[in-house]
C-alpha positions in Angstrom: 0.1 -0.1 -0.1 1.3 3.5 -0.9 2.4 5.8 2.0 2.0 9.7 2.2 5.7 9.9 0.3 5.2 7.8 -2.3 5.3 9.3 -5.6 1.6 8.4 -7.1 2.7 7.4 -10.9 -0.3 5.1 -12.0 -3.8 6.6 -10.5 -6.2 4.1 -11.5 -3.9 1.3 -10.5 -3.2 2.9 -7.1 -6.8 3.1 -6.4 -7.5 -0.7 -7.2 -4.9 -1.2 -4.7 -7.1 0.5 -2.0 -9.8 -1.5 -3.4 -11.7 1.1 -5.3 -11.2 0.2 -9.3 -11.9 3.2 -10.9 -14.4 3.0 -14.0 -13.3 5.2 -16.8 -16.6 5.5 -18.0 -17.6 7.7 -15.5 -15.9 10.3 -17.3 -19.3 10.6 -19.1 -20.6 12.3 -16.1 -18.3 15.4 -16.6 -19.4 18.3 -18.8 -22.8 19.3 -19.8 -24.3 22.9 -19.9 -26.9 24.8 -18.0 -30.2 23.3 -18.5 -28.9 20.0 -19.9 -29.6 16.9 -18.0 -27.9 13.6 -17.6 -29.5 10.6 -19.7 -29.0 7.2 -20.2 -27.6 6.6 -23.9 -27.9 2.5 -24.0 -28.4 -0.4 -21.8 -24.8 -0.5 -20.8 -24.0 0.2 -17.1 -22.6 3.6 -16.9 -23.1 4.7 -20.4 -25.0 8.1 -20.0 -24.8 11.5 -22.0 -25.9 14.9 -21.6 -29.2 16.0 -23.4 -31.5 18.9 -23.4 -34.0 19.0 -20.5 -37.4 17.6 -21.9 -40.0 19.3 -19.7 -43.6 17.4 -20.7 -45.4 19.1 -18.0 -45.6 23.0 -17.7 -45.8 24.5 -14.5 -47.3 28.0 -14.2 -46.3 31.0 -13.1 -49.2 33.5 -12.1 -48.8 37.5 -12.4 -51.5 39.5 -11.3 -49.7 42.9 -11.5 -49.5 45.7 -14.0 -46.1 44.8 -15.1 -43.8 41.9 -15.3 -40.2 41.2 -16.2 -39.6 37.5 -17.5 -37.0 35.7 -15.7 -34.8 32.6 -16.4 -37.0 30.7 -14.0 -39.7 31.0 -16.2 -38.4 28.7 -18.8 -40.3 25.9 -19.1 -43.5 27.5 -17.5 -46.6 29.2 -18.8 -46.9 32.8 -17.5 -50.3 33.9 -16.9 -51.1 37.6 -16.6 -54.1 38.4 -14.8 -55.3 42.2 -14.2 -58.3 44.4 -15.2 -56.0 47.1 -16.2 -53.2 47.0 -18.9 -50.1 44.7 -18.3 -46.5 45.4 -19.6 -44.4 42.5 -19.8 -40.6 43.2 -20.1 -38.1 41.2 -22.3 -35.0 41.7 -20.4 -31.3 41.9 -21.9 -28.6 39.1 -21.0 -31.2 36.5 -19.3 -31.9 33.9 -22.1 -30.0 31.7 -24.4 -30.7 31.6 -28.3 -33.6 28.9 -28.5 -35.1 29.4 -25.2 -38.9 29.7 -25.1 -41.5 31.3 -22.7 -45.2 31.2 -23.3 -47.3 33.6 -22.0 -51.0 33.9 -21.8 -53.6 36.9 -20.8 -56.1 35.3 -18.8 -57.5 38.9 -17.3 -59.3 41.7 -18.8 -56.4 43.8 -19.2 -54.4 43.8 -22.5 -50.9 42.6 -22.2 -47.9 44.7 -24.2 -44.9 43.4 -24.3 -41.7 45.7 -24.0 -38.2 45.5 -24.9 -35.3 45.8 -22.2 -32.4 47.7 -22.5 -30.6 46.4 -25.8 -33.4 43.9 -26.5 -35.0 43.7 -30.1 -38.0 42.4 -30.5 -39.6 41.2 -33.7 -43.4 40.0 -34.4 -45.9 40.4 -36.8 -48.1 42.6 -34.1 -49.5 46.0 -35.2 -46.1 47.4 -33.4 -43.4 45.0 -34.4 -41.0 45.6 -31.7 -44.2 46.2 -28.9 -46.6 43.8 -29.7 -49.9 42.9 -27.7 -51.7 39.9 -27.1 -55.2 40.2 -29.1 -57.7 39.5 -26.4 -58.4 37.7 -23.1 -57.0 34.3 -23.2 -54.7 35.1 -26.2 -51.5 33.5 -25.8 -47.9 33.6 -27.5 -44.6 32.3 -27.2 -41.2 34.2 -26.8 -38.7 32.8 -28.4 -35.0 34.3 -28.0 -33.4 33.9 -31.7 -29.9 35.2 -30.6 -28.1 37.5 -28.3 -30.9 39.9 -26.9 -33.2 39.1 -29.7 -36.5 37.8 -29.7 -39.2 37.0 -32.0 -42.6 36.9 -30.4 -45.4 34.5 -32.3 -49.0 34.0 -31.4 -52.5 35.4 -31.2 -51.2 39.4 -31.4 -52.7 42.4 -32.1 
């Protein structure tokens, strides 16, 4: 058994000496990026790969004020806006990555208007392409990040 003064030259072999063989397939556990999850790649033991999160069940983020700024925690959620008065939903800069999407629905009587945060560009088919509005109560849309601080909003817009 090596002592504290021994020079370690073959780490996997040294671990085997301790009865703790190193499984090189554990290297698959390294890596991944924010938002990815570890998934089995095959039926082989310890065969994993990093994949994009597959959220098949939406959770809700109910907003009842007259203004709301989208947040990173809104990814994978259905944001509802419910107020009798007009509601402004701001799309902020430097929060979302290309390909991120957020769903927004107006469930109150107040019309929802989207606003560009500082340095953000919004495109849409709305009457005001850079400040689209949801058309009516129960209208919904998807906010899609198409590039750095660039978003396209698609849905039931006015």
